[in-house]
C-alpha positions in Angstrom: -15.3 -6.3 -29.5 -18.3 -8.1 -28.7 -17.7 -8.1 -25.0 -16.8 -5.6 -24.3 -19.4 -2.9 -26.3 -22.1 -5.5 -25.3 -21.7 -5.4 -21.2 -22.4 -1.4 -22.5 -25.4 -1.5 -24.1 -26.9 -3.6 -21.6 -25.1 -0.9 -18.7 -26.7 2.0 -20.9 -30.2 0.8 -21.9 -30.6 -0.2 -17.2 -29.7 2.9 -17.1 -31.9 4.4 -19.7 -35.1 3.1 -18.3 -33.8 3.9 -14.6 -33.6 7.9 -16.3 -37.3 6.6 -18.1 -38.6 5.9 -14.5 -37.0 9.3 -12.9 -38.7 11.8 -15.7 -42.4 9.3 -16.4 -42.1 9.7 -12.1 -43.4 6.2 -12.6 -42.0 4.9 -8.3 -43.0 8.1 -7.1 -40.7 11.1 -5.4 -38.9 8.5 -3.1 -38.5 5.7 -6.0 -34.8 6.5 -6.0 -34.6 5.8 -2.2 -36.3 2.8 -1.8 -34.2 1.3 -4.8 -30.6 2.4 -3.3 -32.1 0.8 0.2 -33.3 -2.0 -1.1 -30.1 -3.5 -2.6 -27.8 -2.3 0.1 -30.0 -3.6 3.0 -31.4 -7.2 1.3 -30.8 -7.9 -2.5 -26.3 -6.9 -2.6 -26.3 -8.8 0.7 -27.8 -11.3 -0.9 -26.1 -11.6 -3.7 -22.4 -10.9 -2.6 -22.8 -14.5 -0.5 -25.2 -16.4 -2.9 -21.6 -16.1 -5.2 -19.0 -15.7 -2.4 -20.6 -19.2 -0.6 -20.1 -21.3 -4.3 -16.4 -18.7 -5.1 -12.7 -21.7 -5.0 -10.7 -19.0 -2.7 -7.7 -20.5 -4.2 -7.5 -17.8 -6.8 -6.4 -15.3 -3.8 -3.1 -16.6 -4.3 -1.9 -15.5 -7.6 -0.1 -13.0 -9.3 -2.8 -11.5 -11.3 -4.4 -11.0 -7.4 -1.2 -9.1 -6.2 -1.4 -6.5 -9.5 -4.8 -6.3 -8.7 -4.4 -5.0 -5.3 -1.0 -2.7 -5.7 -2.8 -1.6 -8.6 -6.1 -0.7 -6.9 -3.8 0.6 -3.7 -1.3 2.7 -5.6 -4.7 4.9 -7.1 -6.5 5.2 -4.1 -4.0 5.8 -2.9 -3.5 9.1 -4.9 -6.6 10.2 -4.9 -5.9 9.9 -0.9 -2.9 11.7 -0.5 -4.7 14.6 -2.6 -7.5 14.8 -0.9 -5.3 15.4 2.4 -3.8 17.9 1.2 -7.1 19.4 -0.4 -8.9 19.0 2.6 -11.8 17.5 0.9 -12.7 15.5 4.0 -12.8 11.9 4.6 -15.9 10.9 3.5 -16.0 12.7 -0.2 -12.0 11.6 -0.1 -13.1 7.9 0.7 -15.5 8.1 -2.3 -13.5 9.2 -4.0 -10.9 6.8 -3.2 -13.1 3.5 -4.2 -14.3 6.0 -7.6 -10.8 6.3 -8.7 -9.9 2.0 -8.2 -13.2 -0.2 -7.5 -13.2 -1.5 -10.7 -17.2 -2.6 -11.5 -16.1 -6.2 -11.8 -19.6 -7.7 -10.9 -21.9 -6.8 -14.2 -19.4 -4.7 -16.6 -16.6 -7.2 -15.7 -18.9 -10.9 -16.0 -19.6 -10.5 -19.1 -16.6 -8.5 -21.0 -14.1 -12.2 -18.8 -16.2 -14.1 -20.6 -16.5 -12.4 -24.5 -13.1 -11.0 -24.8 -11.0 -13.1 -22.5 -12.9 -16.5 -23.4 -13.4 -17.5 -19.3 -15.7 -15.8 -16.5 -13.9 -17.0 -13.7 -11.1 -14.4 -14.5 -13.2 -11.8 -12.8 -13.3 -13.7 -9.8 -9.4 -12.4 -7.9 -10.8 -9.0 -8.1 -14.2 -9.2 -6.9 -13.0 -11.2 -3.9 -10.7 -8.8 -3.6 -13.3 -5.5 -3.6 -15.6 -7.7 -1.6 -14.0 -8.8 1.7 -11.0 -6.0 1.4 -11.9 -2.8 0.5 -15.2 -2.8 0.7 -15.5 -3.4 4.0 -12.7 -1.1 4.5 -14.5 2.3 3.2 -17.6 1.3 4.7 -16.9 1.1 8.0 -14.2 4.2 7.5 -17.5 5.7 6.3 -19.5 4.4 9.1 -16.9 5.8 11.9 -16.1 9.1 9.7 -20.1 9.6 10.7 -22.1 8.6 14.1 -20.1 5.3 14.9 -17.1 8.1 15.4 -18.4 8.9 18.5 -19.3 5.4 20.3 -17.4 2.6 22.5 -14.3 1.9 21.6 -16.0 -2.0 20.9 -18.6 -0.5 19.0 -16.3 1.3 16.7 -14.4 -2.7 16.1 -17.5 -4.4 15.1 -18.5 -2.0 12.5 -17.4 -4.0 10.2 -20.4 -6.7 11.9 -23.6 -4.2 11.4 -23.0 -3.2 7.8 -25.1 -5.9 5.1 -22.9 -6.1 2.4 -19.7 -6.7 4.6 -22.0 -9.9 7.3 -23.2 -11.0 3.3 -19.4 -11.5 1.9 -17.9 -12.4 5.1 -20.2 -15.7 5.7 -20.2 -16.1 1.3 -16.1 -16.1 2.5 -16.5 -18.7 5.7 -19.2 -20.7 3.8 -16.4 -21.0 1.2 -13.6 -21.6 3.5 -15.2 -24.9 5.5 -16.7 -26.5 2.3 -20.7 -26.3 3.8 -22.4 -26.8 0.7 -25.9 -24.8 0.9 -29.7 -26.4 0.4 -31.0 -25.5 -2.5 -34.0 -24.3 -0.7 -32.1 -22.3 1.4 -29.8 -21.1 -1.0 -31.8 -20.4 -4.7 -34.5 -17.8 -2.3 -30.9 -16.1 -1.6 -29.9 -15.8 -5.7 -33.0 -14.8 -6.3 -33.6 -12.0 -4.4 -30.1 -11.1 -5.1 -30.8 -10.9 -8.3 -32.6 -7.7 -8.7 -29.0 -6.2 -6.7 -27.4 -5.0 -10.3 -31.4 -4.0 -11.0 -31.6 -1.6 -8.8 -28.3 -0.4 -8.6 -28.7 0.5 -11.9 -31.4 1.8 -12.1 -31.5 3.6 -9.1 -28.5 5.4 -10.8 -30.5 6.3 -14.2 -33.6 7.8 -11.6 -30.4 9.4 -10.6 -29.6 11.7 -13.6 -32.7 13.6 -14.4 -33.1 16.8 -13.9 -28.7 16.3 -13.3 -26.5 18.9 -14.6 -24.0 17.6 -17.3 -21.1 15.5 -15.3 -17.8 17.9 -13.9 -20.2 20.7 -12.9 -19.9 22.8 -9.6 -18.0 22.5 -7.3 -16.9 18.2 -7.4 -16.0 18.9 -10.6 -12.3 18.2 -9.5 -12.6 15.4 -7.1 -14.4 14.0 -10.4 -12.2 15.3 -12.8 -9.5 13.5 -11.0 -10.9 10.5 -10.2 -11.4 9.8 -13.8 -8.4 9.8 -14.5 -7.0 7.9 -11.9 -9.7 4.5 -12.9 -9.6 5.3 -16.4 -6.2 5.8 -17.3 -3.9 5.4 -13.7 -4.6 2.7 -13.4 -4.6 0.3 -15.9 -1.7 2.1 -16.3 -0.2 0.7 -13.0 -1.5 -2.8 -13.3 1.0 -3.0 -16.7 3.7 -1.8 -14.8 3.3 -4.1 -12.3 2.3 -7.5 -14.3 5.5 -6.5 -17.2 7.9 -4.9 -15.2 7.7 -6.7 -12.3 5.5 -9.7 -12.2 7.4 -11.3 -15.5 3.4 -11.1 -16.7 3.2 -11.6 -20.4 0.3 -13.1 -23.3 -3.3 -13.9 -22.2 -1.9 -13.1 -17.6 -1.3 -9.8 -19.2 -4.4 -8.7 -21.0 -5.9 -10.6 -18.4 -5.1 -7.7 -15.7 -4.9 -4.4 -17.9 -8.2 -5.4 -18.9 -9.8 -5.5 -15.3 -7.7 -3.0 -14.3 -9.0 -1.2 -17.4 -13.7 -1.7 -16.4 -14.7 1.7 -15.6 -16.2 3.2 -12.0 -19.2 0.1 -10.5 -22.9 1.0 -10.2 -22.7 0.1 -6.9 -20.6 3.1 -5.1 -22.8 5.3 -5.6 -25.8 2.7 -3.7 -22.8 3.4 -1.0 -23.2 6.7 -1.1 -26.5 7.7 -1.2 -26.5 4.7 1.6 -24.2 7.5 3.9 -25.7 10.6 1.6 -21.5 12.1 1.5 -20.8 13.0 -2.5 -23.2 11.5 -3.8 -22.8 13.5 -6.9 -19.6 12.7 -7.2 -19.9 8.9 -7.3 -22.8 9.7 -10.3 -20.6 12.1 -12.3 -17.1 9.3 -12.0 -18.8 6.6 -13.0 -20.6 7.8 -15.8 -17.5 9.1 -16.8 -15.3 6.4 -15.9 -18.4 4.2 -18.3 -18.0 6.7 -21.0 -14.3 7.0 -21.3 -13.9 2.6 -20.7 -14.9 1.8 -23.8 -12.2 3.4 -26.3 -9.6 2.1 -23.4 -10.2 -0.8 -23.9 -11.2 -1.4 -27.1 -7.1 0.1 -27.1 -6.0 -2.0 -23.9 -7.7 -4.7 -26.2 -6.2 -4.2 -29.4 -2.7 -3.9 -27.9 -2.2 -6.3 -25.2 -4.4 -8.7 -27.1 
């Protein structure tokens, strides 16, 4: 349980620092926006590029990745179906679907993989799937649902190539697939810049909590509760059913996929919502509530399957 508690403690401390910064006004009125733009346009693309460029892509050919992909699709699909029926809009439904299925595989998933599962590489399939598959698709939808939707067809088709996060992810995959070795003078600065991504996201998230109401209230309460329920219970339950019932996983492999599916919604989803100025409160509340609820969920999962 040390890994679970350590991972959440790190996140909580950095978010608390962000909250304190916001309360004291150290970064001014534009502090959150600056941090968000820094993470979205500079730090996150650098982080994703350096991570994927040095990752063995053979991990994508595994039953664990199939379980992750199917459980992600199941949780997101339920939210999308409800959003379509309730007419929540494309942008709002997209953010809600991400909050229902996009796990915190980086700053929380890695320490939990190390301390609970015993191998940091076990989170790589989830990270790759989300960065290479889910993120470009979701951001393309957000792009096309805004100004890009009125542009010419060729411009709409090239939308993923204009998004900095998608570009960073795809470039990293290309480097890894071709086996190119990036010289240290090029890789080291990118690694240093990428190191700002997680702190910037968490600090911006903490600043956003200043003056906010309790999560789960207001007009977004129904989407928030649905996304949190799907993320905290629905997705890990789907992962367990698929892993044990369909793919026949037992023991450590079963624990791996269920633990990674039970991780809370990723903090960078708030960056996406802020960057596109859509469903920001939905993202913030869903991330916060799913992070709190995931603590007992992960403890129960580890106790039952460990």
